[in-house]
N, C-alpha and C positions, 0 to 999 in steps of 0.2 A: 760629358754633358748630355749626349743623346741617351746614355744609360740612365742618368738621373731623371730625365723627362719621362722615359719609359716606365720607371718604377713609380714615379709620382702619379702618372695616369692610371697605372694598375691599382695603386692604393685608393685613389678616388673612386674607381669603379667598384672596388670591394666595399668601400664605405657606403656607396650608393645602394648596392644590392642589400647590404646588411640593414640599412635604414628602411628600405622598402619592406623587408621581411619583418622588421620590428613593428612597422606601421600596420602590416597585415595582421600580425599577432594581436596587437592592441585593439584592432577593429573587430576581431572575431569574438564569438561568445565565450564566456569564461564561467567556470564553476563558482557558485556562491557558497561561501563558508561562514558559519556563524556558530557560536557556542550557545546552546540552549539548555533548558531544564526539562527533565522527564520524570514522571511518576510511574513506576512499574508496579502493577497490582500483585498481591499474593495469590490471586486467582489466575487461572489460565483460561484460554478460549480455544476456538477452532478456526483454522484458516484453510485455504485451498491453494494449490500450486497454480501458477499462471496458465499452465497447459491443461489443467483439470477443469475445462469449461462446463462439464456436467456436474461438477461438485460431488464426485463420487468417492473421493479419498481424503477425508478430513485429516488435518495435521494439527496437533496441539501447539499452541503458540502463547506468547506473552500478550497481556493486555496493558496498553501504555497510554498515558495522557501526556501530551506534549504542548509546549508553548506555540508550536506551529499551528496546531489545530485545537484551540481552546474549546472545551465542552464536548469533544469527540473522543472516542476510545479507539486507538489504533491496534491492529493485530500485527505483531512483529514476530518473525521467526526467532527461535532461541539464539541463533548465531548472528542475528542482524545488527547487533551493536558490537562492533569490533572491540575486543579487549574486555568484554563483560560476560560473566558467567552467571546465569540465573539459577537460583535454588528454589525449588517448590516450597511454598509456605512463607516465603520472605517478601516483604514489601520494600521497594527501593525508591530513593530520590536521587537522581543522577544529574551530573553535568556532562553533556555530550557535545561533541563537535558534529554539527549537521552540515552535510555538503549536498547542495542541489546541483546535480550534474547538468552542464550545458548541453551535452550530447548523450543522453541516457540510452541504454540498450532498449530495443523495441519490446523485449519480453521481460522487462524488470522495472523496478521502481526508479524514479528520477532522484531518489535521495539515498544517501548512505550515512551511517552513524558510527562514531567511534567514541569510546569512553574517555572522558577527561578525568572524572573523579566521582567516586561514590560518596554522596553527601550524607546519606542516611541508609541504614540497613536494619530492618526490624523484622524479627520472627513473629509471625501472626499465628496465634493459637486458634486453630479452626474449631469452633464449638460444635459439639455433636448435634445440637439443635439450635435453631434461631434463638437469639437472646431476647427478642422483642415480643415473643409469643410462645406460650407453652403448647407444643403440639402433642395432644393426648389421644386424639382420634383422627381418622382420615378427614372428617368434616372440618377440622381446624386448619387444614392446609389451604392456603390462598393460592389460586391459580393466576397465572399471568394473562395479559390481554390476548384474545383470540384462542385461548387454550381451554380445554384439551383439544389436540388435533392429531391426525395420524401421520406423524413423521417417523417415529421409532418403533422397533419391534425387537424382542429378544430372539437371538438366533435360532434356538431349538430347545427341545426337552433335554434335560441333563440326566445322565445315568451315572450312578456311583456303584463301583464294584466292591467286592469283599476286602480288597486291599486298600480301599480309600482312594483309588484312582478315579478321575473325573472325566467323563466322555460327554462333550456337548455336540457330538455327532458331526455336524457340518464343519465346525470351525477348526478341527484338528486333522492333519493329514493322517490317513489310515496307517501309513507306514511308520509314523512317529510314535514314540512312547506317550501314553496319556499323562497329563500333568497331575501332580499331587495337589492336596488341599491348599498348600501355600502358593502354588504357581498358577492355579486355574483362574479363569476370568468369566464373569457373566457378560456375554457378548451382546452389546446393544448396537443394532444396525439401523442405518438410515434407509427408510423405505418410501420416502416422500416422492410422489409422482412429479416428474419434471413439468407436467402441464398445470400443476397447481398454480393458481393466480398469485399466491403468496410465496412462491418459491424463493425469491430473493429475500423477502422479509424474514422467512422462517430459517434462513441461514445466517442471520445477524446474531450478535452475541446474546441478546436477551432470550433467544430461542434455542440456545445450545444447552444440552443436558449436562450440566456441570456436577450436579449432585443427584442422589437418589434417597428418597424416604423409603425405608424397608418395612414392609408389612409381612411379618412372619407368622406361620401357622402355630408356632410354639409359644408365642407371647403376645400380649396386647400392647406392649411398649413399642412405640415407633422410634426408630433410630435414623440418623442421617449419615450417609457415607459419601465419599468423593468418587466420582466416576473415572477420573483419569482419562486415558485414551481408550476409546472403543468400549467403555463400560467398566463397572466396579470390579475389584478383585473378589473372587468367590469367598475367601475367608472373611472379608469385611461384611458381606451380606449374610452368609450362613456362619454363625458363631460356632466355636469349637464344641460346646455342649449340644447344640442343635445337630451338628454334623455327626457327633457320636450317636445320637438317637436315630439319625437316618441310616447310619451304617449297621445299626442293630435291627433294622426293619427286615421283614421277610421279603424274599424275592418277588418282584412285581408290585410291591406296595409303593405308593407315591404320596408326596406332599406338594402343596401349591404355595408359592410365594408371589408377592407382588412388589413392584417398584413404582413409586410415583416419582418420575423424573422431574428435576427442578433446575432452574437456571442459576446463574451466578448470584442472583439476589435471593435465592432459596424459595422462589415462587414456583408452584407446580406447572408442569408442561403437559404431561401425559402419563397415564397409568398403563403399565405393561405387566403381564403375568407370565410366569414360567413354572414348570413342573420338574421336580426332582424324583427320579425313579430308582429304586434299589434293584440292582441287577440280580 
């Protein structure tokens, strides 16, 4: 009898403690989970790490519109939607599980996303020039608000040797082999003064150099190329026939190119110039 009373009291104590714990859990903050829709653009943008408070190291990212923030464009890392793999040039309509964290990390977002289903996946053909206006001269290029402004510069003069190797001086390690025509890049660097009163505005999506209009010394035709990360690929700016002419130049001869950097809407931001010298 005494043993039965002892076990009964022990059981009651256990249930009381369990009940208190359950109440404590119910009263505490909980994550909020909801299935929402997202539109992922075929264009990409630029974002910065939480620790990069001076915004010196841009990171290519996805541009997303979400039910959570109607009318706003979110900048999400390529890996930020769990289970989703982004392909450049594709536009997506997604169903995702959005979790608002009750106790988010101090140095990260309060939201996480995981893919539920890809509702639509469309390959967007990127036109060489804007379809709403025929760009025949530099004067035809419409500039964006507050532009042009001094945010970008091309890294340095570019030297082409007899083998077709490309040296942009500052950008490549002296001990590393120089890149070939297919691998080289026109380096576009951010030189905006941190004291500029429009610093924050100029780092928003409309002021990111997504495209470049190419002004070549060999033709009057203006082409548009995609900049990707840190600037356009050399081969997209200097076409093969132009590169052949540069390689045939005498040592010390030079030609000058210009890029009119443009935003995601293909409106001009700033004109930058660079020189290619035959070694």
